C-alpha positions in Angstrom: 10.1 -13.3 7.2 11.0 -14.0 3.6 13.4 -16.9 3.1 16.8 -15.2 3.0 19.9 -15.7 0.9 23.0 -13.7 1.5 21.8 -10.9 -0.8 18.4 -10.7 0.9 20.0 -10.6 4.4 22.2 -7.7 3.3 19.1 -5.8 2.1 17.3 -6.6 5.3 20.1 -5.5 7.6 20.4 -2.2 5.6 16.6 -1.7 5.8 16.7 -2.1 9.6 19.7 0.2 10.1 18.0 2.8 7.9 14.7 2.7 9.7 16.4 2.7 13.1 18.3 5.9 12.2 15.8 7.8 10.0 12.3 6.7 11.1 12.2 5.3 14.6 13.1 8.6 16.4 10.8 10.8 14.2 7.7 8.7 13.5 5.5 10.2 16.3 6.2 13.6 14.8 5.1 12.5 11.4 1.9 11.0 12.9 1.2 14.4 14.5 2.0 16.3 11.3 -0.2 13.9 9.2 2.6 13.4 6.7 6.0 11.9 6.1 8.4 14.7 5.2 9.9 14.9 1.7 13.4 14.7 3.0 12.7 11.2 4.3 11.6 10.1 0.8 14.8 11.6 -0.6 16.9 9.7 1.9 15.0 6.5 1.0 15.8 7.2 -2.6 19.5 7.8 -1.9 19.6 4.5 0.0 18.2 2.7 -3.1 15.0 1.7 -1.3 12.4 3.3 -3.5 12.9 1.4 -6.7 14.4 -1.8 -5.5 13.3 -4.1 -8.4 13.3 -1.4 -11.1 16.0 -1.9 -13.8 19.2 0.1 -13.2 18.7 2.1 -16.5 15.8 3.8 -14.8 17.5 4.4 -11.5 16.6 1.1 -9.7 18.8 -1.5 -8.2 17.4 -4.5 -10.2 16.9 -6.7 -7.1 14.2 -9.3 -6.6 10.7 -7.8 -6.3 10.3 -9.7 -3.1 12.8 -7.3 -1.4 10.2 -4.5 -1.8 7.7 -6.7 0.0 10.3 -7.2 2.7 10.7 -3.5 3.1 6.9 -3.2 3.5 6.9 -5.9 6.1 9.7 -4.4 8.2 8.1 -0.9 8.1 4.8 -2.5 9.3 6.5 -4.6 12.0 7.7 -1.4 13.6 4.2 -0.1 13.8 4.6 2.4 11.0 1.3 1.6 9.2 0.9 5.0 7.6 4.5 5.0 6.2 3.9 1.5 4.9 0.8 2.5 3.0 2.5 5.5 1.5 5.5 3.4 0.5 3.3 0.7 -1.0 1.6 3.2 -3.3 4.8 4.8 -4.6 7.3 1.9 -4.7 5.2 -1.2 -5.0 2.3 0.0 -7.2 2.9 3.2 -9.2 6.5 2.4 -10.2 5.6 -1.1 -11.5 2.7 0.4 -13.4 5.1 2.6 -15.3 7.7 -0.1 -15.7 5.1 -2.4 -17.3 2.9 0.0 -19.2 4.7 3.2 -20.0 6.5 4.0 -23.3 10.2 4.9 -23.3 9.6 8.6 -23.2 7.3 8.3 -20.2 9.8 6.1 -18.4 12.6 8.5 -18.9 10.5 11.4 -17.9 9.3 9.9 -14.6 11.1 6.8 -13.3 14.6 8.2 -12.6 13.1 11.0 -10.4 10.7 8.6 -8.8 13.6 6.3 -7.9 15.3 9.2 -6.0 12.2 10.5 -4.3 12.4 13.8 -6.2 9.0 12.9 -7.7 6.4 11.3 -5.4 3.4 9.5 -6.8 -0.1 8.4 -6.2 -2.8 6.4 -8.0 -6.4 7.8 -8.2 -9.3 5.5 -8.8 -11.9 6.0 -6.1 -14.5 8.8 -6.5 -17.1 10.2 -4.1 -19.7 8.1 -5.8 -17.6 5.2 -7.0 -15.4 3.1 -4.7 -15.1 -0.5 -5.7 -17.5 0.1 -8.5 -14.9 1.4 -11.0 -17.3 1.1 -13.9 -19.3 4.0 -12.4 -16.6 6.6 -12.3 -17.5 10.0 -13.6 -14.0 11.5 -14.2 -13.7 12.2 -18.0 -10.8 12.6 -20.3 -11.8 14.0 -23.7 -9.4 14.0 -26.7 -8.6 17.4 -28.0 -6.2 18.9 -30.5 -3.5 19.5 -28.0 -3.9 16.3 -26.0 -6.6 15.4 -23.4 -9.0 17.5 -21.3 -9.4 16.0 -17.9 -12.4 16.8 -15.6 -13.6 15.3 -12.4 -12.5 14.4 -8.9 -11.0 11.6 -6.8 -11.2 10.9 -3.1 -9.3 8.9 -0.4 -6.1 9.2 -2.4 -3.0 8.0 -0.4 0.0 10.4 -1.0 -2.6 12.9 -2.5 -1.1 15.8 -0.7 2.6 15.2 -1.6 2.2 13.6 -5.1 4.0 15.2 -8.0 2.5 12.7 -10.4 -0.7 10.8 -10.2 -2.0 7.9 -12.3 -5.6 8.8 -12.9 -8.3 6.5 -14.1 -10.8 8.3 -16.3 -13.6 7.5 -18.8 -12.6 8.1 -22.4 -15.7 6.4 -23.8 -18.6 6.5 -21.4 -20.7 4.3 -23.6 -18.2 1.4 -23.5 -18.4 0.5 -19.8 -15.3 -1.1 -18.5 -13.7 -0.9 -21.9 -14.1 2.8 -21.9 -11.6 3.5 -19.2 -8.1 4.8 -19.7 -5.1 5.6 -17.4 -3.3 8.9 -17.5 0.0 10.2 -16.0 -1.1 13.5 -14.5 1.6 16.1 -13.6 0.3 17.6 -10.4 2.0 20.9 -11.2 0.0 21.6 -14.3 -2.9 24.2 -14.3 -6.3 22.7 -13.4 -5.0 20.4 -10.7 -5.9 21.1 -7.1 -6.2 19.3 -3.8 -8.7 19.5 -1.0 -7.8 19.6 2.7 -6.1 16.5 4.1 -8.7 13.9 5.1 -8.6 13.1 8.8 -8.6 9.4 9.5 -8.8 7.2 12.6 -5.5 5.6 11.9 -2.5 5.6 9.6 -2.0 9.3 10.4 1.4 9.6 8.8 -0.1 8.6 5.5 -1.6 11.7 3.9 -4.9 11.2 2.2 -6.6 13.7 0.0 -9.4 14.6 -2.4 -8.1 15.6 -5.9 -9.8 17.9 -8.4 -9.2 18.2 -12.2 -10.9 21.3 -13.7 -10.7 21.2 -17.4 -7.1 20.2 -17.0 -5.2 20.0 -20.3 -2.9 17.0 -20.5 -0.3 16.4 -23.2 -1.0 13.6 -25.7 1.8 11.6 -24.1 0.0 11.6 -20.7 -2.0 8.5 -21.8 -0.6 5.4 -20.1 -0.7 2.4 -22.4 -3.6 2.0 -24.8 -6.8 4.0 -24.8 -9.7 2.0 -23.4 -7.4 -0.6 -21.7 -7.4 1.0 -18.3 -9.6 -1.5 -16.6 -7.6 -4.4 -18.0 -4.4 -2.8 -16.7 -5.9 -2.3 -13.2 -6.8 -6.0 -13.1 -3.3 -6.9 -14.4 -1.5 -5.0 -11.6 -3.8 -5.9 -8.7 -1.9 -9.1 -7.7 1.2 -7.1 -6.8 -0.8 -4.4 -5.0 -2.5 -7.0 -2.9 0.9 -8.7 -2.2 2.0 -5.4 -0.7 -1.1 -5.2 1.5 -0.4 -8.8 2.6 3.2 -7.9 3.5 1.9 -5.0 5.6 -0.5 -7.4 7.4 2.2 -9.9 8.1 4.6 -7.3 9.4 2.0 -5.7 11.6 0.9 -9.0 13.1 4.5 -9.9 13.9 5.1 -6.5 15.5 2.0 -6.6 17.6 2.8 -10.1 18.8 6.3 -9.1 19.8 4.9 -6.1 21.8 2.4 -8.4 23.5 4.9 -11.1 24.4 7.1 -8.5 26.1 4.2 -7.0 28.0 2.6 -10.2 29.3 6.0 -11.3 30.7 6.6 -8.1 32.7 3.0 -7.3 33.7 1.6 -9.1 36.8 -2.0 -9.7 38.1 -3.1 -11.6 41.1 0.5 -12.0 42.1 1.8 -13.7 39.0 2.8 -12.7 35.4 0.0 -12.4 32.9 2.0 -14.8 30.8 1.4 -17.6 33.3 -2.4 -17.6 32.8 -3.8 -20.3 30.5 -6.0 -17.9 28.6 -3.0 -15.7 27.8 -0.9 -18.6 26.6 -3.7 -20.0 24.4 -4.4 -16.6 22.8 -0.7 -16.1 22.0 -0.5 -19.6 20.6 -3.5 -18.9 18.3 -1.9 -15.7 17.1 1.4 -17.5 16.4 -0.3 -20.3 14.5 -2.4 -17.8 12.4 0.7 -15.8 11.4 2.6 -18.9 10.4 -0.3 -20.1 8.3 -0.6 -16.7 6.7 3.1 -16.6 5.9 3.0 -19.9 4.2 0.3 -18.7 1.8 2.0 -15.4 1.3 5.3 -17.1 0.3 3.3 -19.4 -2.0 1.9 -16.3 -3.7 5.4 -14.7 -4.0 6.4 -17.8 -5.9 3.4 -17.6 -8.2 3.9 -14.0 -8.9 7.6 -14.5 -9.7 6.5 -17.2 -12.2 3.8 -14.9 -13.6 1.1 -17.4 -12.5 -0.5 -15.5 -9.7 -4.2 -14.9 -10.5 -6.7 -12.3 -9.4 -8.3 -15.1 -7.3 -5.0 -15.9 -5.6 -4.6 -12.2 -4.8 -8.2 -11.9 -3.5 -7.7 -14.9 -1.2 -4.4 -13.5 0.1 -5.9 -10.0 0.7 -9.1 -11.3 2.3 -7.5 -13.7 4.7 -4.4 -11.7 5.8 -6.1 -8.4 6.4 -9.1 -10.0 8.3 -6.5 -12.0 10.3 -4.5 -8.8 11.0 -7.6 -7.1 12.5 -8.5 -10.2 14.5 -5.0 -11.1 15.9 -4.2 -7.5 16.8 -7.5 -7.2 18.6 -6.6 -10.2 20.6 -3.1 -8.8 21.4 -4.6 -5.4 22.5 -7.0 -7.3 24.8 -4.1 -8.7 26.7 -2.9 -5.2 27.5 -6.1 -4.5 29.3 -6.9 -0.8 29.8 -3.3 0.2 28.8 -4.0 -1.1 25.3 -6.6 1.6 24.8 -4.1 4.4 25.6 -1.9 6.2 23.1 1.0 5.6 25.4 1.3 2.0 24.3 2.1 1.4 20.6 -0.3 -1.5 20.4 -3.1 1.0 20.1 -1.5 2.3 16.9 -1.2 -1.2 15.5 -5.0 -1.6 16.2 -6.2 1.6 14.5 -3.8 1.3 11.6 -5.1 -2.3 10.8 -8.7 -1.3 10.3 -8.3 0.2 6.8 -6.5 -2.9 5.5 -9.8 -4.7 5.0 -11.1 -1.6 3.0 -8.6 -0.2 0.6 -7.2 -2.2 -2.4 -10.6 -3.9 -2.5 -12.9 -4.5 0.5 -13.2 -7.9 2.0 -16.7 -8.1 0.5 -15.4 -7.5 -3.0 -12.6 -10.1 -2.4 -15.3 -12.6 -1.5 -17.2 -11.8 -4.7 -14.0 -12.2 -6.8 -13.4 -15.6 -5.2 -17.0 -16.7 -5.6 -17.1 -15.7 -9.2 -14.0 -17.8 -9.9 -15.9 -20.8 -8.6 -19.4 -20.2 -9.9 -18.9 -17.8 -12.8 -20.8 -14.6 -13.2 
């Protein structure tokens, strides 16, 4: 867990009390429904947990950004992977995008309502034919007299079904490659915006995922986020924080899975003795504990770098690669110790297992992370 001063401990205690009261009893229902209800987001906003490090003038609490990572970690430790991903998008990615890139009018329009949960958000980059290859996106935004005309579609969009506002990456100059991309603040209630059916996934069921469509959608001129043509640079600029959030999810999930496993192997017996007494069990648990502690050390190092504005895209890639791959490996080892029970939905370890798998895919696949790291050493 994050090194805690008195302020951090107060936040952590509040987070735990809130989740115990407002999430623990209802999470299975949200998984079945495929969505976290809006009233929960409103309660999060009322508790000051949606815009933790946002300045107070925009509805935030102006706390340390690391508290947001702590919220992500605690949600994940409880096995709420879908909720963690949805929270990460809104509170740890989209809100910072607006804080860093939006003009004052845009901030006043969106941030106070995002802080309360009245406006939920998403970010839309991936397309049916362009995942990690952002330079190949087809969604277009054409400048017209009244603003911008947006056309295209996006897929695998977390919070896509509930989002009131979506940051959309679109080509504004198709001939300019990466320098021809721009970001737009898209009001999901405007004509021309539509959503497909919720995408069914093998895990993270409480996190709604959707395909979005923009059919000659007229956006106001002030929908442009930042400068025209700077979209790709902005995405690269904000990636470190996004990947910190994914790392926090990985850490929390590993801790939660290990806690479940420790409790199980102490109470479950085989051949007349507790499973915990077998050398294989003890060695596997020791390996998991060691991996988590090593992961946390690098995560805390990256927190320090980010706070000092020195965290690079390579640092973020290493963090994301190692912690998400480790999450899948360690939780697999934990599930194995449950035997056949681990493969049943009656035991929460199974949810930790299926929720982990997407962590090596979204926010940049492990293969892309390796490419980023290699390029930093060898050049293009």
